[in-house]
Backbone of each chain as nested JSON, in Angstrom:
{
  "chains": [
    {"id": "A", "residues": [
      {"number": 1, "name": "MET", "atoms": {"N": [-4.364, 27.723, 7.625], "CA": [-5.648, 27.008, 7.655], "C": [-5.426, 25.558, 8.089]}},
      {"number": 2, "name": "GLY", "atoms": {"N": [-6.172, 25.12, 9.086], "CA": [-6.055, 23.723, 9.531], "C": [-7.115, 22.863, 8.865]}},
      {"number": 3, "name": "HIS", "atoms": {"N": [-6.885, 21.57, 8.886], "CA": [-7.861, 20.651, 8.272], "C": [-8.099, 19.443, 9.177]}},
      {"number": 4, "name": "VAL", "atoms": {"N": [-9.368, 19.034, 9.203], "CA": [-9.753, 17.81, 9.913], "C": [-10.137, 16.777, 8.858]}},
      {"number": 5, "name": "VAL", "atoms": {"N": [-9.659, 15.544, 9.031], "CA": [-9.999, 14.459, 8.105], "C": [-10.977, 13.519, 8.813]}},
      {"number": 6, "name": "ILE", "atoms": {"N": [-12.039, 13.164, 8.101], "CA": [-13.008, 12.194, 8.61], "C": [-13.061, 11.029, 7.616]}},
      {"number": 7, "name": "ASP", "atoms": {"N": [-12.835, 9.823, 8.121], "CA": [-12.932, 8.643, 7.266], "C": [-14.147, 7.811, 7.674]}},
      {"number": 8, "name": "VAL", "atoms": {"N": [-14.951, 7.457, 6.693], "CA": [-16.155, 6.651, 6.92], "C": [-16.071, 5.42, 6.022]}},
      {"number": 9, "name": "MET", "atoms": {"N": [-16.256, 4.229, 6.601], "CA": [-16.194, 2.995, 5.816], "C": [-17.448, 2.155, 6.043]}},
      {"number": 10, "name": "PRO", "atoms": {"N": [-17.8, 1.31, 5.075], "CA": [-18.906, 0.386, 5.311], "C": [-18.556, -0.548, 6.474]}},
      {"number": 11, "name": "LYS", "atoms": {"N": [-19.538, -0.887, 7.29], "CA": [-19.288, -1.839, 8.37], "C": [-18.781, -3.152, 7.765]}},
      {"number": 12, "name": "THR", "atoms": {"N": [-17.865, -3.825, 8.469], "CA": [-17.216, -5.004, 7.89], "C": [-18.234, -6.096, 7.552]}},
      {"number": 13, "name": "GLU", "atoms": {"N": [-19.319, -6.16, 8.331], "CA": [-20.286, -7.238, 8.062], "C": [-21.244, -6.896, 6.917]}},
      {"number": 14, "name": "ILE", "atoms": {"N": [-21.124, -5.668, 6.407], "CA": [-22.036, -5.226, 5.355], "C": [-21.433, -5.546, 3.984]}},
      {"number": 15, "name": "LEU", "atoms": {"N": [-22.233, -6.083, 3.07], "CA": [-21.782, -6.341, 1.707], "C": [-21.387, -5.014, 1.054]}},
      {"number": 16, "name": "ASP", "atoms": {"N": [-20.219, -5.011, 0.359], "CA": [-19.764, -3.78, -0.31], "C": [-19.645, -4.059, -1.807]}},
      {"number": 17, "name": "PRO", "atoms": {"N": [-20.742, -3.951, -2.559], "CA": [-20.724, -4.305, -3.977], "C": [-19.729, -3.477, -4.787]}},
      {"number": 18, "name": "GLN", "atoms": {"N": [-19.574, -2.197, -4.401], "CA": [-18.614, -1.352, -5.117], "C": [-17.195, -1.902, -4.937]}},
      {"number": 19, "name": "GLY", "atoms": {"N": [-16.869, -2.236, -3.706], "CA": [-15.549, -2.794, -3.432], "C": [-15.34, -4.116, -4.157]}},
      {"number": 20, "name": "GLN", "atoms": {"N": [-16.381, -4.94, -4.204], "CA": [-16.274, -6.242, -4.884], "C": [-16.088, -6.056, -6.388]}},
      {"number": 21, "name": "ALA", "atoms": {"N": [-16.781, -5.052, -6.933], "CA": [-16.635, -4.788, -8.38], "C": [-15.192, -4.397, -8.694]}},
      {"number": 22, "name": "ILE", "atoms": {"N": [-14.605, -3.596, -7.836], "CA": [-13.211, -3.17, -8.037], "C": [-12.282, -4.376, -7.906]}},
      {"number": 23, "name": "ALA", "atoms": {"N": [-12.504, -5.159, -6.842], "CA": [-11.646, -6.339, -6.624], "C": [-11.711, -7.28, -7.826]}},
      {"number": 24, "name": "GLY", "atoms": {"N": [-12.884, -7.369, -8.439], "CA": [-13.055, -8.242, -9.599], "C": [-12.403, -7.696, -10.862]}},
      {"number": 25, "name": "ALA", "atoms": {"N": [-12.261, -6.362, -10.927], "CA": [-11.727, -5.734, -12.144], "C": [-10.21, -5.585, -12.108]}},
      {"number": 26, "name": "LEU", "atoms": {"N": [-9.627, -5.511, -10.93], "CA": [-8.179, -5.253, -10.831], "C": [-7.331, -6.268, -11.604]}},
      {"number": 27, "name": "PRO", "atoms": {"N": [-7.658, -7.576, -11.565], "CA": [-6.819, -8.529, -12.303], "C": [-6.703, -8.199, -13.795]}},
      {"number": 28, "name": "ARG", "atoms": {"N": [-7.706, -7.552, -14.343], "CA": [-7.634, -7.187, -15.786], "C": [-6.527, -6.166, -16.019]}},
      {"number": 29, "name": "LEU", "atoms": {"N": [-6.096, -5.47, -14.95], "CA": [-4.969, -4.529, -15.081], "C": [-3.662, -5.215, -14.698]}},
      {"number": 30, "name": "GLY", "atoms": {"N": [-3.732, -6.526, -14.433], "CA": [-2.535, -7.244, -14.001], "C": [-2.249, -7.039, -12.521]}},
      {"number": 31, "name": "ILE", "atoms": {"N": [-3.253, -6.522, -11.802], "CA": [-3.087, -6.265, -10.36], "C": [-3.847, -7.361, -9.624]}},
      {"number": 32, "name": "ASP", "atoms": {"N": [-3.07, -8.295, -9.071], "CA": [-3.734, -9.507, -8.569], "C": [-3.347, -9.865, -7.141]}},
      {"number": 33, "name": "GLN", "atoms": {"N": [-2.777, -8.892, -6.412], "CA": [-2.275, -9.235, -5.077], "C": [-3.241, -8.865, -3.946]}},
      {"number": 34, "name": "PHE", "atoms": {"N": [-4.426, -8.416, -4.29], "CA": [-5.32, -7.943, -3.23], "C": [-6.484, -8.909, -3.031]}},
      {"number": 35, "name": "ALA", "atoms": {"N": [-6.63, -9.354, -1.766], "CA": [-7.657, -10.351, -1.451], "C": [-9.042, -9.714, -1.376]}},
      {"number": 36, "name": "ASP", "atoms": {"N": [-9.099, -8.415, -1.061], "CA": [-10.402, -7.784, -0.854], "C": [-10.234, -6.277, -1.036]}},
      {"number": 37, "name": "VAL", "atoms": {"N": [-11.291, -5.591, -1.474], "CA": [-11.271, -4.135, -1.626], "C": [-12.561, -3.592, -1.019]}},
      {"number": 38, "name": "ARG", "atoms": {"N": [-12.435, -2.533, -0.206], "CA": [-13.63, -1.863, 0.32], "C": [-13.523, -0.38, 0.01]}},
      {"number": 39, "name": "GLN", "atoms": {"N": [-14.67, 0.227, -0.352], "CA": [-14.663, 1.646, -0.689], "C": [-15.501, 2.406, 0.321]}},
      {"number": 40, "name": "GLY", "atoms": {"N": [-14.915, 3.515, 0.836], "CA": [-15.654, 4.372, 1.762], "C": [-15.519, 5.822, 1.34]}},
      {"number": 41, "name": "LYS", "atoms": {"N": [-15.753, 6.72, 2.31], "CA": [-15.748, 8.156, 2.017], "C": [-14.694, 8.847, 2.875]}},
      {"number": 42, "name": "ARG", "atoms": {"N": [-14.105, 9.899, 2.3], "CA": [-13.108, 10.685, 3.022], "C": [-13.54, 12.154, 2.932]}},
      {"number": 43, "name": "PHE", "atoms": {"N": [-13.644, 12.794, 4.076], "CA": [-14.033, 14.205, 4.109], "C": [-12.876, 15.015, 4.68]}},
      {"number": 44, "name": "VAL", "atoms": {"N": [-12.638, 16.195, 4.093], "CA": [-11.638, 17.113, 4.644], "C": [-12.357, 18.423, 4.958]}},
      {"number": 45, "name": "LEU", "atoms": {"N": [-12.33, 18.8, 6.22], "CA": [-13.032, 20.01, 6.681], "C": [-11.978, 21.065, 7.031]}},
      {"number": 46, "name": "ALA", "atoms": {"N": [-12.097, 22.226, 6.428], "CA": [-11.106, 23.29, 6.654], "C": [-11.559, 24.198, 7.805]}},
      {"number": 47, "name": "VAL", "atoms": {"N": [-10.6, 24.629, 8.622], "CA": [-10.892, 25.572, 9.714], "C": [-9.924, 26.753, 9.616]}},
      {"number": 48, "name": "ASP", "atoms": {"N": [-10.378, 27.921, 10.058], "CA": [-9.486, 29.08, 10.117], "C": [-8.539, 28.883, 11.301]}},
      {"number": 49, "name": "GLY", "atoms": {"N": [-7.236, 29.013, 11.041], "CA": [-6.264, 28.836, 12.125], "C": [-5.987, 27.363, 12.362]}},
      {"number": 50, "name": "ASP", "atoms": {"N": [-5.451, 27.052, 13.553], "CA": [-5.11, 25.664, 13.864], "C": [-6.353, 24.886, 14.323]}},
      {"number": 51, "name": "VAL", "atoms": {"N": [-6.27, 23.55, 14.183], "CA": [-7.355, 22.674, 14.627], "C": [-7.315, 22.57, 16.158]}},
      {"number": 52, "name": "THR", "atoms": {"N": [-8.46, 22.755, 16.795], "CA": [-8.549, 22.651, 18.259], "C": [-9.375, 21.427, 18.643]}},
      {"number": 53, "name": "GLN", "atoms": {"N": [-9.39, 21.113, 19.938], "CA": [-10.208, 19.984, 20.398], "C": [-11.693, 20.229, 20.078]}},
      {"number": 54, "name": "GLU", "atoms": {"N": [-12.087, 21.507, 20.157], "CA": [-13.474, 21.868, 19.824], "C": [-13.782, 21.523, 18.374]}},
      {"number": 55, "name": "HIS", "atoms": {"N": [-12.856, 21.809, 17.49], "CA": [-13.041, 21.461, 16.072], "C": [-13.198, 19.949, 15.927]}},
      {"number": 56, "name": "LEU", "atoms": {"N": [-12.347, 19.199, 16.615], "CA": [-12.402, 17.728, 16.492], "C": [-13.735, 17.198, 17.031]}},
      {"number": 57, "name": "ALA", "atoms": {"N": [-14.209, 17.813, 18.119], "CA": [-15.498, 17.377, 18.685], "C": [-16.63, 17.7, 17.715]}},
      {"number": 58, "name": "GLN", "atoms": {"N": [-16.586, 18.896, 17.112], "CA": [-17.637, 19.26, 16.142], "C": [-17.557, 18.359, 14.918]}},
      {"number": 59, "name": "ALA", "atoms": {"N": [-16.34, 18.014, 14.49], "CA": [-16.188, 17.14, 13.315], "C": [-16.761, 15.756, 13.613]}},
      {"number": 60, "name": "ARG", "atoms": {"N": [-16.511, 15.257, 14.832], "CA": [-17.067, 13.939, 15.19], "C": [-18.595, 13.993, 15.185]}},
      {"number": 61, "name": "ALA", "atoms": {"N": [-19.141, 15.103, 15.702], "CA": [-20.608, 15.238, 15.707], "C": [-21.135, 15.273, 14.272]}},
      {"number": 62, "name": "ALA", "atoms": {"N": [-20.451, 16.008, 13.404], "CA": [-20.872, 16.071, 11.998], "C": [-20.777, 14.691, 11.359]}},
      {"number": 63, "name": "ALA", "atoms": {"N": [-19.714, 13.97, 11.657], "CA": [-19.507, 12.627, 11.082], "C": [-20.642, 11.699, 11.49]}},
      {"number": 64, "name": "GLU", "atoms": {"N": [-20.989, 11.737, 12.767], "CA": [-21.997, 10.791, 13.275], "C": [-23.416, 11.2, 12.9]}},
      {"number": 65, "name": "LYS", "atoms": {"N": [-23.672, 12.511, 12.809], "CA": [-25.055, 12.946, 12.538], "C": [-25.357, 13.102, 11.053]}},
      {"number": 66, "name": "MET", "atoms": {"N": [-24.332, 13.415, 10.245], "CA": [-24.633, 13.746, 8.852], "C": [-23.815, 12.967, 7.826]}},
      {"number": 67, "name": "LEU", "atoms": {"N": [-22.548, 12.717, 8.146], "CA": [-21.647, 12.2, 7.111], "C": [-21.581, 10.683, 7.064]}},
      {"number": 68, "name": "SER", "atoms": {"N": [-22.301, 10.016, 7.953], "CA": [-22.304, 8.544, 7.909], "C": [-23.701, 8.031, 8.247]}},
      {"number": 69, "name": "ASN", "atoms": {"N": [-23.977, 6.824, 7.763], "CA": [-25.24, 6.164, 8.108], "C": [-24.892, 5.086, 9.14]}},
      {"number": 70, "name": "PRO", "atoms": {"N": [-25.249, 5.334, 10.418], "CA": [-24.8, 4.422, 11.481], "C": [-25.28, 2.984, 11.315]}},
      {"number": 71, "name": "VAL", "atoms": {"N": [-26.279, 2.765, 10.48], "CA": [-26.774, 1.398, 10.29], "C": [-25.785, 0.581, 9.465]}},
      {"number": 72, "name": "ILE", "atoms": {"N": [-25.161, 1.21, 8.483], "CA": [-24.297, 0.456, 7.556], "C": [-22.861, 0.951, 7.505]}},
      {"number": 73, "name": "GLU", "atoms": {"N": [-22.567, 2.056, 8.197], "CA": [-21.218, 2.623, 8.114], "C": [-20.637, 2.879, 9.502]}},
      {"number": 74, "name": "ASP", "atoms": {"N": [-19.289, 2.874, 9.565], "CA": [-18.56, 3.249, 10.776], "C": [-17.727, 4.497, 10.495]}},
      {"number": 75, "name": "VAL", "atoms": {"N": [-17.671, 5.399, 11.485], "CA": [-16.718, 6.516, 11.407], "C": [-15.4, 5.958, 11.938]}},
      {"number": 76, "name": "VAL", "atoms": {"N": [-14.445, 5.705, 11.047], "CA": [-13.236, 4.998, 11.496], "C": [-12.135, 5.95, 11.976]}},
      {"number": 77, "name": "SER", "atoms": {"N": [-12.235, 7.222, 11.597], "CA": [-11.182, 8.139, 12.047], "C": [-11.634, 9.598, 11.915]}},
      {"number": 78, "name": "VAL", "atoms": {"N": [-11.332, 10.37, 12.965], "CA": [-11.529, 11.833, 12.937], "C": [-10.226, 12.405, 13.47]}},
      {"number": 79, "name": "ARG", "atoms": {"N": [-9.445, 13.07, 12.624], "CA": [-8.095, 13.477, 13.036], "C": [-7.668, 14.749, 12.326]}},
      {"number": 80, "name": "VAL", "atoms": {"N": [-6.571, 15.291, 12.784], "CA": [-5.966, 16.457, 12.126], "C": [-5.232, 15.955, 10.885]}},
      {"number": 81, "name": "LEU", "atoms": {"N": [-5.439, 16.646, 9.744], "CA": [-4.754, 16.266, 8.518], "C": [-3.256, 16.498, 8.699]}},
      {"number": 82, "name": "GLU", "atoms": {"N": [-2.45, 15.48, 8.371], "CA": [-1.0, 15.606, 8.546], "C": [-0.367, 16.146, 7.261]}},
      {"number": 83, "name": "ALA", "atoms": {"N": [0.847, 16.647, 7.416], "CA": [1.526, 17.287, 6.274], "C": [1.664, 16.329, 5.089]}},
      {"number": 84, "name": "ASP", "atoms": {"N": [1.798, 15.018, 5.386], "CA": [2.004, 14.077, 4.274], "C": [0.693, 13.574, 3.659]}},
      {"number": 85, "name": "GLY", "atoms": {"N": [-0.413, 14.235, 4.054], "CA": [-1.685, 13.904, 3.423], "C": [-2.47, 12.818, 4.118]}},
      {"number": 86, "name": "ARG", "atoms": {"N": [-1.875, 12.213, 5.196], "CA": [-2.649, 11.205, 5.909], "C": [-3.73, 11.853, 6.777]}}
    ]},
    {"id": "B", "residues": [
      {"number": 1, "name": "MET", "atoms": {"N": [-3.425, -10.329, 8.254], "CA": [-3.796, -9.692, 6.994], "C": [-3.399, -8.215, 7.027]}},
      {"number": 2, "name": "GLY", "atoms": {"N": [-2.682, -7.774, 6.022], "CA": [-2.274, -6.371, 5.949], "C": [-3.264, -5.589, 5.101]}},
      {"number": 3, "name": "HIS", "atoms": {"N": [-3.246, -4.273, 5.263], "CA": [-4.155, -3.433, 4.48], "C": [-3.424, -2.203, 3.942]}},
      {"number": 4, "name": "VAL", "atoms": {"N": [-3.786, -1.854, 2.699], "CA": [-3.276, -0.625, 2.082], "C": [-4.447, 0.345, 1.988]}},
      {"number": 5, "name": "VAL", "atoms": {"N": [-4.202, 1.612, 2.344], "CA": [-5.235, 2.637, 2.249], "C": [-4.896, 3.555, 1.08]}},
      {"number": 6, "name": "ILE", "atoms": {"N": [-5.898, 3.835, 0.265], "CA": [-5.746, 4.777, -0.847], "C": [-6.757, 5.906, -0.647]}},
      {"number": 7, "name": "ASP", "atoms": {"N": [-6.263, 7.137, -0.623], "CA": [-7.164, 8.28, -0.499], "C": [-7.169, 9.072, -1.809]}},
      {"number": 8, "name": "VAL", "atoms": {"N": [-8.364, 9.35, -2.295], "CA": [-8.541, 10.1, -3.54], "C": [-9.43, 11.305, -3.243]}},
      {"number": 9, "name": "MET", "atoms": {"N": [-8.986, 12.501, -3.639], "CA": [-9.781, 13.709, -3.392], "C": [-9.97, 14.499, -4.681]}},
      {"number": 10, "name": "PRO", "atoms": {"N": [-11.034, 15.282, -4.771], "CA": [-11.185, 16.17, -5.939], "C": [-10.008, 17.153, -5.975]}},
      {"number": 11, "name": "LYS", "atoms": {"N": [-9.523, 17.471, -7.156], "CA": [-8.469, 18.481, -7.272], "C": [-8.97, 19.791, -6.648]}},
      {"number": 12, "name": "THR", "atoms": {"N": [-8.06, 20.522, -6.007], "CA": [-8.49, 21.706, -5.25], "C": [-9.156, 22.736, -6.158]}},
      {"number": 13, "name": "GLU", "atoms": {"N": [-8.734, 22.78, -7.426], "CA": [-9.324, 23.803, -8.311], "C": [-10.679, 23.377, -8.887]}},
      {"number": 14, "name": "ILE", "atoms": {"N": [-11.071, 22.131, -8.581], "CA": [-12.324, 21.613, -9.124], "C": [-13.477, 21.909, -8.151]}},
      {"number": 15, "name": "LEU", "atoms": {"N": [-14.598, 22.357, -8.671], "CA": [-15.79, 22.604, -7.843], "C": [-16.236, 21.275, -7.228]}},
      {"number": 16, "name": "ASP", "atoms": {"N": [-16.563, 21.302, -5.916], "CA": [-16.999, 20.077, -5.244], "C": [-18.414, 20.304, -4.7]}},
      {"number": 17, "name": "PRO", "atoms": {"N": [-19.45, 20.124, -5.543], "CA": [-20.816, 20.42, -5.113], "C": [-21.259, 19.614, -3.89]}},
      {"number": 18, "name": "GLN", "atoms": {"N": [-20.778, 18.349, -3.805], "CA": [-21.151, 17.537, -2.645], "C": [-20.589, 18.16, -1.369]}},
      {"number": 19, "name": "GLY", "atoms": {"N": [-19.345, 18.546, -1.428], "CA": [-18.71, 19.17, -0.269], "C": [-19.399, 20.47, 0.098]}},
      {"number": 20, "name": "GLN", "atoms": {"N": [-19.78, 21.249, -0.918], "CA": [-20.465, 22.525, -0.655], "C": [-21.834, 22.294, -0.023]}},
      {"number": 21, "name": "ALA", "atoms": {"N": [-22.514, 21.256, -0.486], "CA": [-23.844, 20.948, 0.08], "C": [-23.699, 20.61, 1.565]}},
      {"number": 22, "name": "ILE", "atoms": {"N": [-22.676, 19.853, 1.898], "CA": [-22.442, 19.498, 3.305], "C": [-22.094, 20.753, 4.105]}},
      {"number": 23, "name": "ALA", "atoms": {"N": [-21.195, 21.557, 3.567], "CA": [-20.786, 22.783, 4.277], "C": [-21.996, 23.675, 4.531]}},
      {"number": 24, "name": "GLY", "atoms": {"N": [-22.924, 23.7, 3.585], "CA": [-24.121, 24.523, 3.731], "C": [-25.111, 23.962, 4.736]}},
      {"number": 25, "name": "ALA", "atoms": {"N": [-25.073, 22.633, 4.938], "CA": [-26.053, 21.994, 5.826], "C": [-25.575, 21.915, 7.277]}},
      {"number": 26, "name": "LEU", "atoms": {"N": [-24.266, 21.891, 7.489], "CA": [-23.746, 21.716, 8.855], "C": [-24.287, 22.755, 9.856]}},
      {"number": 27, "name": "PRO", "atoms": {"N": [-24.4, 24.042, 9.485], "CA": [-24.908, 25.008, 10.476], "C": [-26.293, 24.633, 11.023]}},
      {"number": 28, "name": "ARG", "atoms": {"N": [-27.082, 23.922, 10.251], "CA": [-28.411, 23.501, 10.757], "C": [-28.269, 22.527, 11.924]}},
      {"number": 29, "name": "LEU", "atoms": {"N": [-27.076, 21.904, 12.053], "CA": [-26.836, 21.011, 13.193], "C": [-26.115, 21.763, 14.315]}},
      {"number": 30, "name": "GLY", "atoms": {"N": [-25.953, 23.081, 14.115], "CA": [-25.222, 23.872, 15.102], "C": [-23.722, 23.737, 14.955]}},
      {"number": 31, "name": "ILE", "atoms": {"N": [-23.298, 23.197, 13.811], "CA": [-21.855, 22.995, 13.548], "C": [-21.434, 24.085, 12.568]}},
      {"number": 32, "name": "ASP", "atoms": {"N": [-20.733, 25.08, 13.11], "CA": [-20.501, 26.268, 12.286], "C": [-19.038, 26.689, 12.23]}},
      {"number": 33, "name": "GLN", "atoms": {"N": [-18.124, 25.771, 12.59], "CA": [-16.718, 26.188, 12.674], "C": [-15.908, 25.827, 11.43]}},
      {"number": 34, "name": "PHE", "atoms": {"N": [-16.561, 25.3, 10.412], "CA": [-15.786, 24.815, 9.252], "C": [-15.981, 25.738, 8.046]}},
      {"number": 35, "name": "ALA", "atoms": {"N": [-14.834, 26.23, 7.533], "CA": [-14.876, 27.188, 6.419], "C": [-15.178, 26.475, 5.099]}},
      {"number": 36, "name": "ASP", "atoms": {"N": [-14.839, 25.182, 5.0], "CA": [-14.991, 24.493, 3.713], "C": [-15.041, 22.995, 3.977]}},
      {"number": 37, "name": "VAL", "atoms": {"N": [-15.733, 22.248, 3.12], "CA": [-15.802, 20.782, 3.24], "C": [-15.582, 20.199, 1.854]}},
      {"number": 38, "name": "ARG", "atoms": {"N": [-14.714, 19.177, 1.776], "CA": [-14.526, 18.478, 0.486], "C": [-14.715, 16.987, 0.736]}},
      {"number": 39, "name": "GLN", "atoms": {"N": [-15.38, 16.318, -0.231], "CA": [-15.626, 14.882, -0.07], "C": [-14.865, 14.108, -1.139]}},
      {"number": 40, "name": "GLY", "atoms": {"N": [-14.154, 13.069, -0.684], "CA": [-13.433, 12.213, -1.62], "C": [-13.723, 10.756, -1.339]}},
      {"number": 41, "name": "LYS", "atoms": {"N": [-12.826, 9.888, -1.818], "CA": [-13.034, 8.445, -1.678], "C": [-11.874, 7.836, -0.891]}},
      {"number": 42, "name": "ARG", "atoms": {"N": [-12.202, 6.803, -0.122], "CA": [-11.188, 6.078, 0.639], "C": [-11.325, 4.592, 0.307]}},
      {"number": 43, "name": "PHE", "atoms": {"N": [-10.23, 3.984, -0.112], "CA": [-10.245, 2.551, -0.44], "C": [-9.331, 1.825, 0.533]}},
      {"number": 44, "name": "VAL", "atoms": {"N": [-9.76, 0.638, 0.969], "CA": [-8.903, -0.21, 1.795], "C": [-8.757, -1.547, 1.068]}},
      {"number": 45, "name": "LEU", "atoms": {"N": [-7.499, -1.883, 0.743], "CA": [-7.203, -3.103, -0.023], "C": [-6.521, -4.084, 0.919]}},
      {"number": 46, "name": "ALA", "atoms": {"N": [-7.072, -5.288, 1.017], "CA": [-6.519, -6.29, 1.941], "C": [-5.505, -7.173, 1.207]}},
      {"number": 47, "name": "VAL", "atoms": {"N": [-4.432, -7.528, 1.901], "CA": [-3.429, -8.448, 1.343], "C": [-3.181, -9.567, 2.344]}},
      {"number": 48, "name": "ASP", "atoms": {"N": [-2.842, -10.752, 1.804], "CA": [-2.475, -11.852, 2.685], "C": [-1.079, -11.563, 3.239]}},
      {"number": 49, "name": "GLY", "atoms": {"N": [-0.925, -11.649, 4.559], "CA": [0.372, -11.388, 5.166], "C": [0.613, -9.889, 5.302]}},
      {"number": 50, "name": "ASP", "atoms": {"N": [1.885, -9.512, 5.461], "CA": [2.22, -8.09, 5.639], "C": [2.269, -7.366, 4.3]}},
      {"number": 51, "name": "VAL", "atoms": {"N": [2.079, -6.035, 4.376], "CA": [2.144, -5.209, 3.166], "C": [3.62, -5.058, 2.747]}},
      {"number": 52, "name": "THR", "atoms": {"N": [3.901, -5.27, 1.469], "CA": [5.268, -5.128, 0.951], "C": [5.325, -3.912, 0.015]}},
      {"number": 53, "name": "GLN", "atoms": {"N": [6.563, -3.545, -0.408], "CA": [6.714, -2.444, -1.372], "C": [5.989, -2.784, -2.675]}},
      {"number": 54, "name": "GLU", "atoms": {"N": [5.988, -4.071, -3.03], "CA": [5.297, -4.524, -4.242], "C": [3.797, -4.242, -4.127]}},
      {"number": 55, "name": "HIS", "atoms": {"N": [3.237, -4.495, -2.961], "CA": [1.808, -4.21, -2.735], "C": [1.548, -2.718, -2.897]}},
      {"number": 56, "name": "LEU", "atoms": {"N": [2.425, -1.901, -2.31], "CA": [2.221, -0.441, -2.378], "C": [2.32, 0.033, -3.835]}},
      {"number": 57, "name": "ALA", "atoms": {"N": [3.254, -0.553, -4.587], "CA": [3.394, -0.168, -6.002], "C": [2.154, -0.582, -6.788]}},
      {"number": 58, "name": "GLN", "atoms": {"N": [1.651, -1.789, -6.525], "CA": [0.439, -2.24, -7.231], "C": [-0.756, -1.376, -6.828]}},
      {"number": 59, "name": "ALA", "atoms": {"N": [-0.815, -0.993, -5.547], "CA": [-1.936, -0.163, -5.087], "C": [-1.89, 1.204, -5.772]}},
      {"number": 60, "name": "ARG", "atoms": {"N": [-0.688, 1.76, -5.912], "CA": [-0.584, 3.06, -6.59], "C": [-1.02, 2.937, -8.052]}},
      {"number": 61, "name": "ALA", "atoms": {"N": [-0.626, 1.833, -8.693], "CA": [-1.035, 1.621, -10.093], "C": [-2.561, 1.518, -10.172]}},
      {"number": 62, "name": "ALA", "atoms": {"N": [-3.155, 0.772, -9.237], "CA": [-4.623, 0.646, -9.219], "C": [-5.268, 2.018, -8.994]}},
      {"number": 63, "name": "ALA", "atoms": {"N": [-4.698, 2.79, -8.088], "CA": [-5.259, 4.11, -7.765], "C": [-5.238, 5.01, -8.999]}},
      {"number": 64, "name": "GLU", "atoms": {"N": [-4.117, 4.993, -9.708], "CA": [-3.965, 5.908, -10.846], "C": [-4.725, 5.435, -12.079]}},
      {"number": 65, "name": "LYS", "atoms": {"N": [-4.833, 4.095, -12.254], "CA": [-5.466, 3.578, -13.47], "C": [-6.977, 3.373, -13.33]}},
      {"number": 66, "name": "MET", "atoms": {"N": [-7.426, 3.078, -12.111], "CA": [-8.837, 2.68, -11.988], "C": [-9.61, 3.462, -10.927]}},
      {"number": 67, "name": "LEU", "atoms": {"N": [-8.941, 3.778, -9.812], "CA": [-9.698, 4.291, -8.661], "C": [-9.796, 5.818, -8.637]}},
      {"number": 68, "name": "SER", "atoms": {"N": [-9.185, 6.463, -9.624], "CA": [-9.306, 7.936, -9.658], "C": [-9.406, 8.397, -11.106]}},
      {"number": 69, "name": "ASN", "atoms": {"N": [-10.017, 9.58, -11.266], "CA": [-10.096, 10.192, -12.593], "C": [-9.062, 11.316, -12.61]}},
      {"number": 70, "name": "PRO", "atoms": {"N": [-7.923, 11.111, -13.32], "CA": [-6.817, 12.07, -13.237], "C": [-7.185, 13.485, -13.695]}},
      {"number": 71, "name": "VAL", "atoms": {"N": [-8.291, 13.615, -14.417], "CA": [-8.68, 14.957, -14.884], "C": [-9.216, 15.78, -13.708]}},
      {"number": 72, "name": "ILE", "atoms": {"N": [-9.946, 15.158, -12.796], "CA": [-10.609, 15.916, -11.732], "C": [-10.209, 15.489, -10.327]}},
      {"number": 73, "name": "GLU", "atoms": {"N": [-9.417, 14.416, -10.217], "CA": [-9.069, 13.919, -8.885], "C": [-7.566, 13.738, -8.719]}},
      {"number": 74, "name": "ASP", "atoms": {"N": [-7.121, 13.801, -7.454], "CA": [-5.733, 13.517, -7.099], "C": [-5.69, 12.3, -6.172]}},
      {"number": 75, "name": "VAL", "atoms": {"N": [-4.684, 11.429, -6.386], "CA": [-4.424, 10.364, -5.416], "C": [-3.561, 11.004, -4.326]}},
      {"number": 76, "name": "VAL", "atoms": {"N": [-4.141, 11.28, -3.164], "CA": [-3.399, 12.048, -2.163], "C": [-2.572, 11.178, -1.22]}},
      {"number": 77, "name": "SER", "atoms": {"N": [-2.9, 9.876, -1.161], "CA": [-2.129, 9.026, -0.245], "C": [-2.313, 7.55, -0.594]}},
      {"number": 78, "name": "VAL", "atoms": {"N": [-1.189, 6.818, -0.588], "CA": [-1.201, 5.356, -0.722], "C": [-0.283, 4.863, 0.388]}},
      {"number": 79, "name": "ARG", "atoms": {"N": [-0.829, 4.198, 1.396], "CA": [-0.023, 3.888, 2.586], "C": [-0.515, 2.614, 3.249]}},
      {"number": 80, "name": "VAL", "atoms": {"N": [0.27, 2.137, 4.182], "CA": [-0.122, 0.988, 4.992], "C": [-1.124, 1.486, 6.043]}},
      {"number": 81, "name": "LEU", "atoms": {"N": [-2.229, 0.741, 6.197], "CA": [-3.224, 1.112, 7.207], "C": [-2.61, 0.964, 8.598]}},
      {"number": 82, "name": "GLU", "atoms": {"N": [-2.724, 1.994, 9.424], "CA": [-2.137, 1.943, 10.759], "C": [-3.15, 1.389, 11.762]}},
      {"number": 83, "name": "ALA", "atoms": {"N": [-2.627, 0.954, 12.907], "CA": [-3.492, 0.309, 13.9], "C": [-4.624, 1.229, 14.344]}},
      {"number": 84, "name": "ASP", "atoms": {"N": [-4.36, 2.561, 14.356], "CA": [-5.413, 3.472, 14.839], "C": [-6.407, 3.871, 13.743]}},
      {"number": 85, "name": "GLY", "atoms": {"N": [-6.324, 3.178, 12.605], "CA": [-7.317, 3.419, 11.562], "C": [-6.927, 4.491, 10.561]}},
      {"number": 86, "name": "ARG", "atoms": {"N": [-5.762, 5.14, 10.808], "CA": [-5.384, 6.148, 9.807], "C": [-4.854, 5.505, 8.538]}}
    ]}
  ]
}
């Protein structure tokens, strides 16, 4: 079974309150080395057999039409899931 | 500015209603090649300068302590953000 990964993030110019809340809370865990945190969405789509160019094209269409809001989000990556989970 | 990416996904044995809702809706867009869809979270943490091993260790601690629920989610990847957005 092959997998396609789609990553969607808030546009950089858009305020990300969730990310800011996390950035504000991390120091309470003693984690203080991060200047900024942004939270987005990660989708993994399974296909029978290996991933083909057709699968990647359909995944991009799904990302742009359904899985992201083009006004406030960017589809930053549509790729084949690698063995190491990237 | 360097960036660390953290990917968090629902554990495979856990029901993912959001992913199922998407999988059920895609055929209405004529997208019918995906056997399954799972939705997780993607975090991007910014650091001043280049990412170090210390940053990656702190990011993993943040992922395990705050950014995921170990009962229902897995931290699937903690890595340096690559130029192509992966």
